[in-house]
N, CA, C and O of each residue as an XYZ file, in Angstrom:
428
protein
N      24.439     -8.076    -16.864
C      23.547     -7.271    -15.435
C      22.899     -6.369    -16.401
O      23.729     -5.639    -16.943
N      21.396     -6.132    -16.891
C      20.432     -5.374    -17.187
C      20.445     -4.308    -16.489
O      20.416     -4.241    -15.260
N      20.513     -3.009    -17.632
C      20.351     -1.747    -17.031
C      19.116     -0.898    -17.481
O      18.860     -0.511    -18.621
N      18.278     -0.658    -16.111
C      16.937     -0.197    -16.669
C      17.216      1.365    -16.188
O      17.369      1.662    -15.003
N      17.253      2.194    -17.133
C      17.675      3.761    -16.394
C      16.540      4.746    -15.356
O      16.707      5.735    -14.641
N      15.280      3.841    -15.731
C      13.854      3.963    -14.913
C      14.020      3.886    -13.498
O      13.536      4.605    -12.624
N      14.980      2.641    -13.387
C      14.781      1.816    -12.402
C      15.944      1.690    -11.468
O      16.158      0.609    -10.919
N      16.676      2.688    -11.262
C      18.191      2.333    -10.894
C      17.762      3.484     -9.958
O      18.224      2.892     -8.982
N      17.302      4.556     -9.448
C      17.049      4.559     -8.117
C      15.666      4.150     -7.287
O      15.191      4.917     -6.448
N      15.247      3.250     -7.511
C      13.995      2.998     -6.695
C      13.690      2.254     -6.014
O      12.541      2.094     -5.603
N      14.931      1.430     -5.646
C      15.243      0.509     -4.172
C      14.197     -0.148     -3.818
O      14.201     -1.192     -4.471
N      13.310     -0.104     -3.146
C      12.278     -1.351     -2.548
C      11.407     -0.791     -2.850
O      10.383     -0.984     -2.195
N      11.367      0.265     -4.084
C       9.375      0.663     -4.329
C       8.438     -0.267     -4.992
O       7.241     -0.530     -5.112
N       9.384     -0.553     -5.285
C       7.925     -1.626     -5.935
C       7.602     -2.719     -5.058
O       6.969     -3.643     -5.569
N       7.949     -2.815     -3.674
C       6.363     -3.424     -2.979
C       5.996     -3.141     -2.771
O       5.225     -3.855     -2.129
N       5.662     -1.809     -2.752
C       4.606     -0.692     -2.450
C       3.255     -1.210     -3.178
O       2.146     -0.742     -2.921
N       3.525     -2.374     -4.245
C       2.271     -2.526     -4.931
C       1.847     -3.954     -4.801
O       1.159     -4.650     -5.548
N       2.635     -4.299     -3.273
C       1.776     -5.519     -2.562
C       0.777     -5.293     -1.709
O       0.272     -6.045     -0.875
N       0.436     -3.715     -2.115
C      -0.693     -2.891     -0.753
C      -1.881     -3.361     -1.811
O      -2.887     -3.544     -1.125
N      -2.243     -3.700     -3.566
C      -3.029     -4.195     -4.029
C      -3.006     -5.700     -4.199
O      -3.885     -6.272     -4.843
N      -2.004     -6.340     -3.624
C      -2.367     -7.824     -2.610
C      -3.541     -7.829     -1.776
O      -4.752     -8.007     -1.642
N      -2.516     -7.547     -1.344
C      -3.597     -6.607      0.235
C      -5.136     -6.346      0.756
O      -5.723     -6.518      1.824
N      -5.475     -5.864     -0.490
C      -6.660     -5.291     -0.491
C      -7.436     -6.341     -1.133
O      -8.662     -6.434     -1.074
N      -6.776     -7.001     -1.653
C      -7.594     -8.291     -2.458
C      -7.651     -9.302     -1.329
O      -8.712     -9.813     -0.973
N      -6.220     -9.635     -0.657
C      -6.974    -11.040      0.441
C      -7.617     -9.991      1.450
O      -8.148    -10.737      2.273
N      -7.797     -9.069      1.735
C      -8.826     -8.660      3.069
C     -10.019     -8.606      2.595
O     -10.878     -8.854      3.441
N     -10.436     -8.353      1.459
C     -12.046     -8.058      0.608
C     -12.195     -9.761      0.926
O     -13.044     -9.979      1.791
N     -11.489    -11.053      0.354
C     -11.809    -11.981      0.232
C     -11.869    -12.572      2.027
O     -12.495    -13.625      1.896
N     -11.658    -12.479      3.040
C     -11.238    -12.977      4.148
C     -12.281    -12.335      4.828
O     -12.881    -12.942      5.716
N     -12.600    -11.077      4.496
C     -13.580    -10.390      4.911
C     -15.141    -10.971      4.446
O     -15.938    -11.472      5.240
N     -15.308    -10.842      3.427
C     -16.627    -12.060      2.548
C     -16.570    -13.245      3.355
O     -17.543    -13.577      4.032
N     -15.263    -14.060      3.333
C     -15.300    -15.323      3.628
C     -15.835    -16.010      5.097
O     -16.264    -17.154      5.251
N     -15.666    -14.917      6.152
C     -15.654    -14.516      7.531
C     -16.957    -14.270      8.369
O     -17.275    -14.883      9.388
N     -17.689    -13.206      7.721
C     -19.133    -12.629      7.536
C     -19.920    -13.316      7.127
O     -21.067    -13.222      7.562
N     -19.619    -14.184      6.221
C     -20.783    -14.569      5.472
C     -21.804    -13.921      5.255
O     -22.876    -14.492      5.457
N     -21.804    -12.893      4.902
C     -23.040    -11.526      4.413
C     -22.666    -10.708      2.886
O     -21.718     -9.940      2.720
N     -23.552    -11.057      1.990
C     -23.172    -10.707      0.630
C     -23.073     -8.920      0.714
O     -22.381     -8.287     -0.084
N     -23.686     -8.422      1.544
C     -24.079     -6.560      1.428
C     -23.008     -5.849      2.150
O     -22.958     -4.626      2.273
N     -21.844     -7.000      2.788
C     -20.776     -6.721      3.508
C     -19.835     -5.804      2.181
O     -19.138     -4.811      2.384
N     -20.036     -6.373      1.051
C     -19.357     -5.449     -0.139
C     -19.733     -4.786     -0.891
O     -18.983     -4.498     -1.824
N     -20.842     -4.329     -0.845
C     -22.199     -3.219     -1.298
C     -21.313     -2.527     -1.454
O     -20.297     -2.354     -0.782
N     -21.776     -1.944     -2.669
C     -21.880     -0.343     -2.900
C     -22.287      0.473     -2.087
O     -23.416      0.516     -1.598
N     -20.883      1.580     -1.772
C     -21.281      2.816     -0.828
C     -20.855      2.042      1.205
O     -20.886      2.628      2.287
N     -20.569      0.813      0.910
C     -20.280      0.277      1.858
C     -19.140      0.415      2.444
O     -18.153     -0.014      1.848
N     -18.928      1.218      4.114
C     -17.438      1.230      4.599
C     -16.525      0.298      4.909
O     -15.332      0.427      5.184
N     -17.552     -1.139      4.799
C     -16.438     -2.293      4.572
C     -15.555     -2.315      3.745
O     -14.408     -2.719      3.936
N     -15.948     -1.939      2.876
C     -14.812     -1.307      1.413
C     -13.426     -0.526      1.960
O     -12.272     -0.792      1.623
N     -13.666      0.036      2.470
C     -12.231      0.657      2.806
C     -11.225     -0.723      3.865
O     -10.012     -0.614      3.685
N     -11.588     -1.756      4.740
C     -11.140     -2.451      5.540
C      -9.641     -2.836      4.414
O      -8.538     -2.462      4.813
N      -9.728     -3.431      3.326
C      -8.610     -3.652      3.117
C      -7.787     -2.296      2.253
O      -6.931     -2.844      1.558
N      -7.739     -1.159      2.092
C      -6.950      0.052      1.647
C      -6.704      0.582      2.921
O      -5.943      1.523      2.696
N      -6.925      0.521      4.256
C      -6.454      0.638      5.283
C      -5.807      0.339      5.557
O      -4.943      1.106      5.982
N      -5.467     -2.052      5.590
C      -4.435     -2.709      5.671
C      -3.396     -2.268      4.888
O      -2.317     -2.312      5.479
N      -3.354     -1.887      3.838
C      -2.735     -1.495      2.625
C      -2.011     -0.403      2.987
O      -0.797     -0.519      3.154
N      -2.518      0.557      3.122
C      -2.072      1.838      3.491
C      -0.918      2.063      5.153
O      -0.008      2.862      5.377
N      -1.441      1.107      5.895
C      -0.309      0.540      6.960
C       0.320     -1.007      7.322
O       0.648     -1.789      8.214
N       0.221     -0.810      6.107
C       1.493     -2.059      5.520
C       2.615     -0.852      4.730
O       3.824     -0.986      4.918
N       2.085      0.303      3.852
C       2.802      1.312      3.406
C       3.587      2.024      4.530
O       4.773      2.347      4.461
N       2.806      2.210      5.511
C       3.542      2.960      6.869
C       4.634      2.299      7.222
O       5.777      2.730      7.070
N       4.262      0.973      7.821
C       5.094      0.143      8.825
C       6.233     -0.470      7.523
O       7.344     -0.674      8.011
N       6.167     -0.763      6.130
C       7.457     -1.122      5.409
C       8.800      0.106      5.116
O      10.029      0.179      5.099
N       7.429      1.041      4.892
C       8.723      2.393      5.476
C       9.303      2.654      6.265
O      10.464      3.003      6.048
N       8.753      2.614      7.682
C       9.713      2.267      9.111
C      10.447      1.324      9.230
O      11.495      1.460      9.861
N      10.033     -0.125      8.549
C      11.096     -0.605      8.565
C      12.206     -0.777      7.150
O      12.865     -1.608      6.525
N      12.001      0.039      7.180
C      13.313      0.131      5.879
C      14.053      1.255      6.766
O      15.203      1.277      7.206
N      13.198      2.004      6.856
C      14.410      3.489      7.460
C      14.830      3.264      8.572
O      15.956      3.605      8.934
N      14.169      2.780      9.149
C      15.232      1.883     10.815
C      16.617      1.138     10.167
O      17.812      1.399     10.307
N      15.831     -0.015      9.315
C      17.359     -0.900      8.837
C      18.204      0.425      7.967
O      19.213      0.557      8.661
N      18.255      0.924      7.414
C      19.030      1.902      6.845
C      19.830      3.220      8.103
O      21.014      3.553      8.140
N      18.919      3.618      8.813
C      19.147      4.083     10.086
C      20.397      3.342     10.880
O      21.194      4.012     11.536
N      20.460      2.478     10.810
C      21.208      1.618     11.952
C      22.606      1.277     11.254
O      23.669      1.312     11.874
N      22.446      0.791      9.276
C      23.381      0.445      8.646
C      23.914      1.420      8.210
O      24.641      1.149      7.254
N      23.861      3.420      8.726
C      24.505      4.336      8.710
C      23.978      4.968      7.510
O      24.867      5.247      6.706
N      23.075      5.206      7.233
C      22.417      5.703      5.829
C      22.759      6.958      5.806
O      23.083      7.221      6.964
N      22.882      7.949      5.111
C      22.666      9.632      5.318
C      21.311     10.036      5.194
O      20.815     10.699      6.105
N      20.494      9.661      3.974
C      19.135      9.830      4.492
C      18.132      7.853      4.615
O      17.684      7.048      3.798
N      18.216      7.920      5.714
C      17.303      6.800      5.700
C      15.994      6.694      4.766
O      15.522      7.823      4.629
N      15.273      5.747      4.101
C      13.852      5.660      3.866
C      14.332      6.550      2.300
O      13.536      6.447      1.367
N      15.394      7.242      2.120
C      14.257      8.503      1.041
C      14.955      7.685     -0.397
O      14.784      8.288     -1.456
N      15.603      6.561     -0.448
C      15.623      6.166     -1.943
C      15.089      5.245     -2.467
O      15.358      4.723     -3.548
N      13.954      4.882     -1.406
C      13.425      3.688     -1.811
C      11.588      4.466     -2.427
O      10.848      4.820     -1.510
N      11.141      4.616     -3.675
C       9.807      5.001     -4.088
C       9.498      4.431     -5.321
O      10.361      3.690     -5.793
N       8.544      4.588     -5.909
C       7.673      3.645     -6.934
C       6.916      4.582     -7.682
O       5.815      4.927     -7.252
N       7.391      5.070     -8.815
C       6.201      6.436     -9.929
C       7.439      7.388     -9.043
O       7.010      8.531     -8.887
N       8.334      7.270     -8.658
C       9.324      8.661     -8.164
C       8.056      8.995     -7.069
O       7.620     10.115     -7.335
N       7.395      8.438     -6.029
C       6.427      8.577     -5.254
C       6.787      7.692     -3.870
O       6.403      6.526     -3.964
N       7.396      7.999     -2.712
C       8.010      7.906     -2.104
C       6.907      6.732     -1.154
O       5.677      6.777     -1.152
N       7.668      5.866     -0.502
C       6.806      4.609     -0.122
C       5.643      5.170      0.478
O       4.516      4.724      0.262
N       6.015      6.670      1.639
C       5.409      6.173      2.916
C       3.907      7.178      2.164
O       2.793      6.900      2.606
N       4.009      8.081      1.265
C       3.051      8.039      0.295
C       2.367      7.170     -0.288
O       1.245      7.637     -0.481
N       2.460      6.103     -0.688
C       1.213      5.309     -0.931
C       0.502      4.486     -0.051
O      -0.258      3.561     -0.336
N       0.861      4.965      1.168
C      -0.688      4.958      2.152
C      -1.394      5.740      2.169
O      -2.395      5.393      2.796
N      -1.478      7.194      1.609
C      -2.153      8.353      1.461
C      -2.642      7.845      0.031
O      -3.723      8.316     -0.322
N      -2.062      7.021     -0.789
C      -3.018      6.929     -2.350
C      -3.893      5.817     -2.226
O      -4.927      5.709     -2.885
N      -3.406      4.807     -1.208
C      -4.450      3.792     -0.879
C      -5.949      4.209     -0.448
O      -7.069      3.842     -0.802
N      -5.295      5.438      0.767
C      -6.545      5.754      1.430
C      -7.451      6.754      0.413
O      -8.530      7.327      0.561
N      -6.632      6.691     -0.517
C      -7.959      8.103     -1.182
C      -8.608      7.178     -2.307
O      -9.706      7.327     -2.844
N      -7.427      5.946     -2.586
C      -8.252      4.805     -3.914
C      -9.360      4.373     -3.295
O     -10.318      4.340     -4.067
N      -9.695      3.896     -1.778
C     -10.870      3.770     -0.818
C     -11.456      4.255     -0.788
O     -12.586      3.799     -0.959
N     -11.313      5.333     -0.599
C     -12.600      6.546     -0.402
C     -12.856      6.847     -2.019
O     -14.031      7.188     -2.152
N     -12.293      6.839     -3.041
C     -13.158      6.612     -4.237
C     -13.607      5.555     -4.111
O     -14.460      5.503     -4.997
N     -13.612      4.636     -3.588
C     -14.342      3.354     -4.406
C     -15.181      3.535     -3.619
O     -16.304      3.495     -4.123
N     -15.140      3.852     -1.864
C     -16.677      3.964     -1.086
C     -17.575      4.991     -1.531
O     -18.718      4.846     -1.097
N     -17.362      6.133     -2.382
C     -17.897      6.710     -2.687
C     -18.818      6.878     -4.362
O     -19.703      7.701     -4.601
N     -18.316      5.931     -5.224
C     -18.381      5.473     -6.570
C     -19.810      4.876     -6.450
O     -20.124      4.133     -5.520
N     -20.552      5.200     -7.322
C     -21.854      4.303     -7.605
C     -21.460      2.895     -8.347
O     -20.553      2.517     -9.088
N     -22.640      2.319     -7.746
C     -22.310      0.770     -8.265
C     -22.809      0.637    -10.061
O     -22.657     -0.425    -10.667
């Protein structure tokens, strides 16, 4: 078994990266459904849709992990699951801020 000191206490935090996949899938699906090339134009609030979905995913992931660990009797449920030393629940704020930056950016 390989030992990596930086990953020993990260738990399921790596699942927060799936939020980026959710952003890409949401934007692709939105473009496909609406058939309007201006939907994802710069400064369009539709750009936030994928980031809001990714933020909701992180919150739901945290709640599911916390619920599971509380049922299993963990002392501090959900606290050990981090990515880059940031708990999963705070990755939702990261995705929302990233979305706001994308909307505010110029083309």
